[in-house]
VEXLUM-145080 format. One record per residue (C-alpha): residue number from 1; residue in three letters; x, y, z; chain. Coordinates in nm, 3 decimals, always signed. Layout:
// residues N
NUM_ala_X_Y_Z_A
...
//
This chain:
// residues 440
1_met_+29.878_-8.790_-14.614_A
2_thr_+29.776_-9.048_-14.353_A
3_val_+29.474_-9.286_-14.312_A
4_ser_+29.363_-9.369_-13.960_A
5_arg_+29.214_-9.691_-13.881_A
6_val_+28.844_-9.720_-13.899_A
7_arg_+28.719_-9.614_-13.569_A
8_tyr_+28.347_-9.625_-13.434_A
9_ala_+28.111_-9.380_-13.260_A
10_his_+27.794_-9.503_-13.097_A
11_thr_+27.457_-9.316_-13.117_A
12_pro_+27.242_-9.272_-12.813_A
13_arg_+27.066_-9.591_-12.932_A
14_gly_+27.386_-9.774_-12.940_A
15_val_+27.420_-9.795_-13.337_A
16_pro_+27.789_-9.812_-13.429_A
17_ile_+27.883_-9.543_-13.679_A
18_ala_+28.202_-9.620_-13.868_A
19_phe_+28.431_-9.319_-13.947_A
20_ile_+28.782_-9.241_-14.059_A
21_ala_+29.014_-8.929_-14.021_A
22_arg_+29.247_-8.852_-14.324_A
23_gly_+29.510_-8.579_-14.322_A
24_asp_+29.661_-8.354_-14.089_A
25_gly_+29.536_-8.030_-13.905_A
26_pro_+29.204_-7.942_-13.732_A
27_pro_+28.917_-8.179_-13.784_A
28_leu_+28.665_-8.098_-14.074_A
29_leu_+28.354_-8.322_-14.050_A
30_val_+28.221_-8.392_-14.406_A
31_val_+27.858_-8.481_-14.448_A
32_glu_+27.753_-8.699_-14.742_A
33_asn_+27.409_-8.808_-14.855_A
34_leu_+27.488_-9.015_-15.155_A
35_gly_+27.335_-9.364_-15.098_A
36_val_+27.696_-9.511_-15.095_A
37_ser_+27.983_-9.547_-14.846_A
38_ser_+28.129_-9.214_-14.766_A
39_asn_+28.426_-9.399_-14.620_A
40_ser_+28.488_-9.598_-14.938_A
41_leu_+28.492_-9.273_-15.133_A
42_ala_+28.728_-9.116_-14.899_A
43_met_+28.982_-9.399_-14.902_A
44_ser_+28.972_-9.378_-15.281_A
45_asp_+29.090_-9.022_-15.299_A
46_val_+28.763_-8.891_-15.466_A
47_gly_+28.695_-8.511_-15.503_A
48_phe_+28.677_-8.342_-15.183_A
49_ile_+28.920_-8.547_-14.988_A
50_thr_+29.219_-8.495_-15.210_A
51_arg_+29.162_-8.126_-15.212_A
52_leu_+29.169_-8.056_-14.835_A
53_ala_+29.329_-8.344_-14.666_A
54_asp_+29.676_-8.192_-14.694_A
55_ala_+29.546_-7.905_-14.466_A
56_arg_+29.268_-8.066_-14.252_A
57_thr_+29.186_-8.389_-14.085_A
58_val_+28.901_-8.475_-14.288_A
59_val_+28.655_-8.702_-14.119_A
60_thr_+28.405_-8.895_-14.310_A
61_phe_+28.150_-9.153_-14.168_A
62_asp_+27.885_-9.400_-14.302_A
63_phe_+27.522_-9.352_-14.192_A
64_pro_+27.355_-9.673_-14.061_A
65_gly_+27.301_-9.927_-14.322_A
66_thr_+27.590_-9.816_-14.556_A
67_gly_+27.957_-9.906_-14.574_A
68_leu_+28.119_-10.018_-14.259_A
69_ser_+27.843_-9.876_-14.018_A
70_asp_+27.636_-10.156_-13.858_A
71_ala_+27.271_-10.157_-13.999_A
72_gly_+27.119_-10.158_-13.647_A
73_pro_+26.775_-9.995_-13.626_A
74_val_+26.778_-9.814_-13.949_A
75_asp_+26.650_-9.458_-13.883_A
76_leu_+26.770_-9.204_-14.142_A
77_ser_+26.552_-8.931_-14.035_A
78_leu_+26.700_-8.573_-14.017_A
79_gly_+26.716_-8.600_-13.633_A
80_ala_+26.878_-8.938_-13.647_A
81_gln_+27.138_-8.809_-13.888_A
82_val_+27.218_-8.533_-13.661_A
83_gly_+27.252_-8.774_-13.372_A
84_cys_+27.516_-8.958_-13.592_A
85_met_+27.722_-8.651_-13.638_A
86_ala_+27.722_-8.564_-13.274_A
87_ala_+27.830_-8.915_-13.200_A
88_val_+28.130_-8.880_-13.437_A
89_ala_+28.216_-8.531_-13.321_A
90_gly_+28.210_-8.651_-12.963_A
91_glu_+28.425_-8.940_-13.020_A
92_leu_+28.699_-8.727_-13.190_A
93_gly_+28.748_-8.554_-12.862_A
94_ala_+28.893_-8.254_-13.033_A
95_gly_+28.652_-7.999_-12.907_A
96_pro_+28.430_-7.809_-13.167_A
97_val_+28.492_-7.924_-13.528_A
98_asp_+28.431_-7.761_-13.859_A
99_val_+28.149_-7.910_-14.066_A
100_tyr_+28.108_-7.929_-14.442_A
101_gly_+27.775_-8.012_-14.604_A
102_trp_+27.675_-7.988_-14.979_A
103_gly_+27.340_-8.039_-15.168_A
104_leu_+27.088_-8.210_-14.946_A
105_ser_+27.352_-8.307_-14.683_A
106_ala_+27.331_-7.933_-14.598_A
107_ala_+27.018_-8.010_-14.419_A
108_pro_+27.162_-8.239_-14.146_A
109_ala_+27.484_-8.027_-14.147_A
110_thr_+27.268_-7.717_-14.065_A
111_ala_+27.053_-7.900_-13.815_A
112_phe_+27.363_-8.015_-13.634_A
113_ala_+27.514_-7.665_-13.611_A
114_ala_+27.179_-7.530_-13.488_A
115_arg_+27.113_-7.810_-13.224_A
116_trp_+27.481_-7.861_-13.116_A
117_pro_+27.640_-7.516_-13.113_A
118_ser_+27.897_-7.629_-12.863_A
119_leu_+28.034_-7.895_-13.115_A
120_val_+28.043_-7.679_-13.423_A
121_arg_+28.313_-7.410_-13.484_A
122_arg_+28.254_-7.310_-13.846_A
123_leu_+28.001_-7.434_-14.105_A
124_val_+28.052_-7.462_-14.490_A
125_leu_+27.757_-7.524_-14.701_A
126_ala_+27.828_-7.573_-15.072_A
127_asn_+27.532_-7.531_-15.317_A
128_pro_+27.300_-7.618_-15.018_A
129_cys_+26.935_-7.715_-15.025_A
130_val_+26.786_-7.748_-14.673_A
131_asp_+26.444_-7.817_-14.759_A
132_ala_+26.388_-8.098_-15.015_A
133_arg_+26.022_-8.001_-15.058_A
134_glu_+26.139_-7.696_-15.256_A
135_leu_+26.261_-7.941_-15.527_A
136_asp_+26.020_-8.071_-15.795_A
137_gly_+25.966_-8.444_-15.774_A
138_asp_+26.114_-8.474_-16.135_A
139_ser_+26.420_-8.267_-16.060_A
140_pro_+26.754_-8.416_-16.180_A
141_leu_+26.849_-8.479_-15.807_A
142_phe_+26.534_-8.691_-15.734_A
143_arg_+26.568_-8.861_-16.066_A
144_leu_+26.921_-8.974_-15.953_A
145_leu_+26.797_-9.077_-15.610_A
146_arg_+26.522_-9.313_-15.771_A
147_leu_+26.775_-9.455_-16.000_A
148_ser_+26.965_-9.586_-15.708_A
149_thr_+26.667_-9.804_-15.608_A
150_glu_+26.607_-9.921_-15.976_A
151_asp_+26.958_-9.988_-16.107_A
152_tyr_+27.219_-9.940_-15.836_A
153_gly_+27.506_-10.028_-16.077_A
154_phe_+27.418_-9.763_-16.318_A
155_phe_+27.347_-9.516_-16.021_A
156_val_+27.703_-9.567_-15.920_A
157_thr_+27.836_-9.519_-16.263_A
158_thr_+27.638_-9.185_-16.295_A
159_leu_+27.747_-9.086_-15.958_A
160_leu_+28.111_-9.125_-16.027_A
161_ser_+28.091_-8.910_-16.342_A
162_leu_+27.922_-8.643_-16.165_A
163_leu_+28.179_-8.647_-15.883_A
164_gly_+28.437_-8.600_-16.157_A
165_val_+28.614_-8.925_-16.121_A
166_pro_+28.845_-8.993_-16.420_A
167_gly_+28.731_-9.274_-16.641_A
168_his_+29.033_-9.505_-16.575_A
169_arg_+28.983_-9.484_-16.202_A
170_gln_+28.609_-9.560_-16.210_A
171_pro_+28.603_-9.955_-16.251_A
172_pro_+28.785_-10.049_-15.936_A
173_leu_+28.586_-9.782_-15.732_A
174_his_+28.256_-9.899_-15.893_A
175_gln_+28.340_-10.255_-15.778_A
176_thr_+28.407_-10.135_-15.424_A
177_leu_+28.102_-9.937_-15.391_A
178_leu_+27.899_-10.241_-15.538_A
179_arg_+28.029_-10.469_-15.271_A
180_gly_+27.905_-10.234_-15.003_A
181_ala_+27.571_-10.156_-15.170_A
182_pro_+27.323_-10.058_-14.911_A
183_thr_+27.031_-10.207_-15.116_A
184_ala_+26.830_-10.299_-14.810_A
185_val_+26.796_-9.939_-14.689_A
186_leu_+26.807_-9.758_-15.016_A
187_pro_+26.410_-9.709_-15.030_A
188_ala_+26.412_-9.572_-14.679_A
189_trp_+26.710_-9.351_-14.758_A
190_val_+26.534_-9.192_-15.075_A
191_glu_+26.215_-9.143_-14.881_A
192_ser_+26.407_-8.968_-14.585_A
193_met_+26.605_-8.748_-14.826_A
194_ser_+26.283_-8.647_-14.995_A
195_thr_+26.143_-8.502_-14.669_A
196_phe_+26.448_-8.340_-14.530_A
197_asp_+26.356_-7.980_-14.396_A
198_ala_+26.609_-7.774_-14.192_A
199_ser_+26.459_-7.450_-14.286_A
200_glu_+26.341_-7.359_-13.945_A
201_glu_+26.701_-7.433_-13.797_A
202_leu_+26.855_-7.155_-14.019_A
203_glu_+26.808_-6.861_-13.781_A
204_lys_+26.942_-7.085_-13.478_A
205_val_+27.287_-7.138_-13.643_A
206_gln_+27.541_-6.957_-13.432_A
207_ser_+27.867_-7.059_-13.595_A
208_pro_+28.027_-6.845_-13.864_A
209_thr_+27.904_-6.979_-14.198_A
210_leu_+28.028_-6.981_-14.549_A
211_val_+27.775_-7.042_-14.817_A
212_ile_+27.921_-7.127_-15.164_A
213_gln_+27.692_-7.083_-15.469_A
214_pro_+27.830_-7.245_-15.788_A
215_arg_+27.729_-7.046_-16.099_A
216_asp_+27.587_-7.365_-16.241_A
217_his_+27.522_-7.719_-16.115_A
218_pro_+27.404_-8.051_-16.278_A
219_leu_+27.145_-8.137_-15.995_A
220_leu_+27.046_-7.828_-15.794_A
221_ser_+26.965_-7.478_-15.874_A
222_pro_+27.205_-7.231_-15.720_A
223_his_+26.906_-7.003_-15.594_A
224_his_+26.879_-7.209_-15.274_A
225_ala_+27.202_-7.083_-15.165_A
226_thr_+27.094_-6.711_-15.165_A
227_ser_+26.788_-6.773_-14.939_A
228_ile_+26.983_-6.978_-14.703_A
229_ala_+27.267_-6.726_-14.656_A
230_ala_+27.003_-6.455_-14.596_A
231_arg_+26.860_-6.629_-14.302_A
232_ile_+27.182_-6.749_-14.108_A
233_pro_+27.276_-6.472_-13.871_A
234_ala_+27.663_-6.518_-13.940_A
235_ala_+27.669_-6.617_-14.303_A
236_thr_+27.870_-6.505_-14.594_A
237_leu_+27.770_-6.579_-14.949_A
238_val_+28.034_-6.638_-15.221_A
239_arg_+27.954_-6.723_-15.582_A
240_val_+28.225_-6.948_-15.756_A
241_asp_+28.279_-7.131_-16.070_A
242_thr_+28.115_-7.472_-16.108_A
243_ala_+28.322_-7.759_-15.979_A
244_pro_+28.220_-8.126_-16.019_A
245_met_+27.946_-8.233_-15.793_A
246_gly_+28.074_-8.281_-15.438_A
247_gly_+28.428_-8.186_-15.582_A
248_met_+28.628_-7.863_-15.553_A
249_leu_+28.834_-7.636_-15.773_A
250_ala_+29.167_-7.526_-15.652_A
251_glu_+29.053_-7.176_-15.603_A
252_asn_+28.756_-7.292_-15.421_A
253_arg_+28.963_-7.496_-15.193_A
254_asp_+29.157_-7.195_-15.099_A
255_leu_+28.835_-7.003_-15.038_A
256_val_+28.720_-7.283_-14.783_A
257_leu_+29.053_-7.299_-14.615_A
258_asp_+29.078_-6.916_-14.580_A
259_phe_+28.747_-6.911_-14.401_A
260_leu_+28.836_-7.191_-14.193_A
261_asp_+29.171_-7.045_-14.092_A
262_gln_+29.016_-6.742_-13.948_A
263_gly_+29.000_-6.900_-13.615_A
264_ala_+28.748_-6.895_-13.345_A
265_pro_+28.523_-6.600_-13.361_A
266_glu_+28.629_-6.329_-13.112_A
267_pro_+28.385_-6.278_-12.842_A
268_val_+28.211_-5.930_-12.850_A
269_thr_+28.352_-5.772_-12.553_A
270_val_+28.425_-5.416_-12.415_A
271_arg_+28.721_-5.343_-12.190_A
272_arg_+28.554_-5.185_-11.873_A
273_ala_+28.654_-4.829_-11.795_A
274_ser_+28.584_-4.617_-11.503_A
275_ala_+28.438_-4.273_-11.559_A
276_gly_+28.689_-4.002_-11.604_A
277_thr_+28.999_-4.235_-11.595_A
278_val_+29.055_-4.406_-11.942_A
279_leu_+29.060_-4.237_-12.287_A
280_lys_+28.855_-4.406_-12.549_A
281_ile_+28.822_-4.341_-12.924_A
282_ile_+28.452_-4.388_-13.016_A
283_val_+28.354_-4.475_-13.368_A
284_phe_+28.005_-4.493_-13.518_A
285_thr_+27.929_-4.620_-13.862_A
286_asp_+27.591_-4.590_-14.036_A
287_val_+27.479_-4.706_-14.383_A
288_glu_+27.337_-4.417_-14.583_A
289_asp_+26.998_-4.459_-14.734_A
290_his_+26.955_-4.812_-14.582_A
291_thr_+26.578_-4.806_-14.602_A
292_gln_+26.569_-4.700_-14.950_A
293_met_+26.814_-4.976_-15.039_A
294_met_+26.594_-5.248_-14.883_A
295_glu_+26.283_-5.111_-15.070_A
296_arg_+26.483_-5.108_-15.402_A
297_leu_+26.649_-5.454_-15.361_A
298_gly_+26.381_-5.648_-15.168_A
299_asp_+26.427_-5.802_-14.823_A
300_glu_+26.635_-6.113_-14.938_A
301_lys_+26.883_-5.921_-15.171_A
302_gly_+26.899_-5.625_-14.936_A
303_arg_+26.980_-5.846_-14.644_A
304_glu_+27.246_-6.023_-14.839_A
305_val_+27.405_-5.701_-14.914_A
306_leu_+27.390_-5.587_-14.546_A
307_arg_+27.551_-5.913_-14.421_A
308_glu_+27.847_-5.866_-14.646_A
309_his_+27.893_-5.520_-14.517_A
310_glu_+27.858_-5.642_-14.162_A
311_arg_+28.106_-5.909_-14.211_A
312_leu_+28.358_-5.660_-14.365_A
313_thr_+28.299_-5.404_-14.076_A
314_arg_+28.342_-5.661_-13.804_A
315_gln_+28.661_-5.806_-13.970_A
316_thr_+28.811_-5.456_-14.010_A
317_ile_+28.738_-5.364_-13.647_A
318_arg_+28.917_-5.680_-13.523_A
319_arg_+29.211_-5.632_-13.773_A
320_asn_+29.275_-5.284_-13.636_A
321_gly_+29.248_-5.378_-13.267_A
322_gly_+28.920_-5.245_-13.174_A
323_ser_+28.637_-5.366_-12.970_A
324_leu_+28.264_-5.390_-13.110_A
325_val_+28.052_-5.240_-12.858_A
326_lys_+27.716_-5.308_-13.033_A
327_ala_+27.540_-5.347_-13.355_A
328_leu_+27.284_-5.088_-13.454_A
329_gly_+27.089_-5.244_-13.721_A
330_asp_+27.245_-5.077_-14.015_A
331_gly_+27.561_-4.969_-13.851_A
332_phe_+27.809_-5.027_-13.552_A
333_met_+27.957_-4.865_-13.243_A
334_ala_+28.312_-4.956_-13.174_A
335_ser_+28.590_-4.836_-12.928_A
336_phe_+28.973_-4.812_-12.972_A
337_asp_+29.247_-4.748_-12.727_A
338_ser_+29.454_-4.576_-12.988_A
339_val_+29.343_-4.281_-13.225_A
340_gln_+29.575_-4.414_-13.494_A
341_arg_+29.405_-4.766_-13.480_A
342_ala_+29.054_-4.594_-13.501_A
343_leu_+29.150_-4.377_-13.788_A
344_ala_+29.308_-4.666_-13.959_A
345_phe_+28.986_-4.865_-13.918_A
346_ala_+28.782_-4.594_-14.072_A
347_thr_+29.005_-4.541_-14.367_A
348_glu_+29.055_-4.905_-14.443_A
349_leu_+28.653_-4.957_-14.417_A
350_gln_+28.589_-4.676_-14.654_A
351_arg_+28.856_-4.793_-14.912_A
352_thr_+28.723_-5.141_-14.896_A
353_leu_+28.369_-5.060_-14.955_A
354_ser_+28.457_-4.820_-15.231_A
355_lys_+28.647_-5.094_-15.431_A
356_lys_+28.404_-5.370_-15.353_A
357_pro_+28.201_-5.488_-15.677_A
358_gly_+27.828_-5.528_-15.685_A
359_glu_+27.573_-5.330_-15.504_A
360_pro_+27.740_-4.996_-15.354_A
361_val_+27.726_-4.954_-14.990_A
362_arg_+27.799_-4.587_-14.874_A
363_val_+27.875_-4.567_-14.496_A
364_arg_+27.923_-4.244_-14.297_A
365_ile_+28.149_-4.250_-14.005_A
366_gly_+28.202_-4.037_-13.689_A
367_val_+28.490_-4.043_-13.458_A
368_asn_+28.529_-3.880_-13.126_A
369_ala_+28.756_-3.913_-12.825_A
370_gly_+28.701_-3.879_-12.455_A
371_glu_+28.645_-4.053_-12.117_A
372_pro_+28.313_-4.213_-12.136_A
373_val_+28.113_-4.381_-11.868_A
374_ser_+28.119_-4.764_-11.885_A
375_glu_+27.829_-4.981_-11.764_A
376_asp_+27.721_-5.329_-11.857_A
377_asp_+27.944_-5.352_-12.145_A
378_asp_+27.848_-5.029_-12.298_A
379_phe_+27.961_-4.667_-12.314_A
380_phe_+27.768_-4.365_-12.224_A
381_gly_+27.820_-3.987_-12.195_A
382_thr_+27.899_-3.672_-12.404_A
383_ala_+28.191_-3.854_-12.573_A
384_val_+27.959_-4.108_-12.717_A
385_ile_+27.692_-3.869_-12.812_A
386_val_+27.938_-3.650_-13.012_A
387_ala_+28.071_-3.945_-13.206_A
388_ala_+27.717_-4.053_-13.302_A
389_arg_+27.624_-3.708_-13.400_A
390_leu_+27.920_-3.676_-13.623_A
391_ala_+27.826_-3.987_-13.812_A
392_ala_+27.474_-3.849_-13.849_A
393_glu_+27.625_-3.525_-13.985_A
394_ala_+27.845_-3.697_-14.242_A
395_his_+27.736_-3.813_-14.593_A
396_gly_+27.800_-4.150_-14.739_A
397_gly_+28.163_-4.226_-14.799_A
398_lys_+28.267_-3.938_-14.541_A
399_ile_+28.448_-3.960_-14.205_A
400_leu_+28.395_-3.679_-13.973_A
401_val_+28.613_-3.628_-13.650_A
402_ser_+28.619_-3.407_-13.372_A
403_asn_+28.890_-3.149_-13.303_A
404_val_+29.034_-3.343_-13.016_A
405_val_+29.079_-3.649_-13.253_A
406_arg_+29.252_-3.425_-13.503_A
407_glu_+29.497_-3.304_-13.231_A
408_leu_+29.566_-3.666_-13.108_A
409_ala_+29.638_-3.766_-13.464_A
410_ser_+29.860_-3.482_-13.532_A
411_gly_+30.198_-3.610_-13.676_A
412_lys_+30.068_-3.965_-13.740_A
413_gly_+30.035_-3.927_-14.131_A
414_phe_+29.651_-3.842_-14.152_A
415_glu_+29.523_-3.556_-14.357_A
416_phe_+29.213_-3.359_-14.252_A
417_ser_+29.003_-3.076_-14.419_A
418_asp_+28.842_-2.822_-14.184_A
419_arg_+28.467_-2.830_-14.203_A
420_gly_+28.423_-2.544_-13.966_A
421_thr_+28.188_-2.509_-13.657_A
422_val_+27.887_-2.732_-13.654_A
423_ala_+27.594_-2.747_-13.418_A
424_leu_+27.539_-3.097_-13.308_A
425_lys_+27.192_-3.209_-13.180_A
426_gly_+27.200_-3.258_-12.804_A
427_ile_+27.531_-3.077_-12.752_A
428_glu_+27.531_-2.722_-12.604_A
429_glu_+27.834_-2.579_-12.773_A
430_pro_+27.901_-2.584_-13.144_A
431_ala_+28.171_-2.832_-13.245_A
432_arg_+28.481_-2.780_-13.459_A
433_val_+28.457_-3.055_-13.706_A
434_phe_+28.730_-3.208_-13.959_A
435_glu_+28.690_-3.441_-14.245_A
436_leu_+28.946_-3.729_-14.261_A
437_arg_+29.074_-3.767_-14.603_A
438_trp_+29.088_-4.141_-14.668_A
439_trp_+29.106_-4.174_-15.057_A
440_glu_+29.429_-4.281_-15.210_A
//
């Protein structure tokens, strides 16, 4: 593990922001709101750093008035904190960075992702709360924040224990943090934290986002994570065992790294085809009884279930070499250049959904092959209509294919059951339909 020299970025107002970059690999910008020097914690191998710096270049920085950052004009508003993050990310010069925020630091992390989409590759929010107004003034978190203004030494002792720092390592770190105590800005810091509200930014976040919900936490209720994940368009919610505040269990570390290692999201594109010249395999998916599920679970829980289904479907399309044509509310339209890849996608998706714990999601799938008309990154024509009608004809957990698909798949290891001739809406002649057997 390597430690870089302390570097400085400058906000638009010229305030120097001290930051260090530890470790090797793509940059991960860690946002803290602890009332202490984030750089001092980083250089002392506390919690998060020791878990991730062997796989990422972990970047920590001190907000104005704390640690090695120049006090300058002390503005700790949400907008000013976003400006600090943008300055550090820009100074790194590495292109878009991954961002990690936890607790109330999720508010500036979220606002940064929403306002600077070109600078944020992926976003991780651990036990987040983006609206401090949702917290009771006598909540454990605000009691801890107020303690920093009343007895900073005891505040640091309490904080180090919550961070999971072993007892024998606390005294030297305690002294380090006391020497850099930002006592002059603590009242403003607490006041600023208590007014954080990034809730209106959630729908604007374009980056793929991982929301981690601990089963229990000493300072924040886990319920905030659920509502946050439901409002970020490309969010995945994962529930994990509790780690020390700001720390990370080994299995949670692997979860974060797996998410970050997925690479840049692939753009939703369709290879253009001229009418009558290129064979395409068209696949439609549709969630059965979608409306009833939403009414039964409620908007928040229902949307959470659908987001997980959407993530799995997009991931499975990419893994099998397909192109997502468009999302259809409770389903998708995709295209493939190979019938084998299209059927592999359909079977893998059904198997994945059948084994997934929690709320069951039953999807019906229709597959057809033909030479569709391509226009404005979309496909049209009879080949598309037949695939959509086959999906509508299927029941949840079923895959229906046309006769041409069955013939193209001959000898490729797939098994089919003859469903006979079916009249499809909008198609003049009855179609011979087969069911693809996907269960193992």
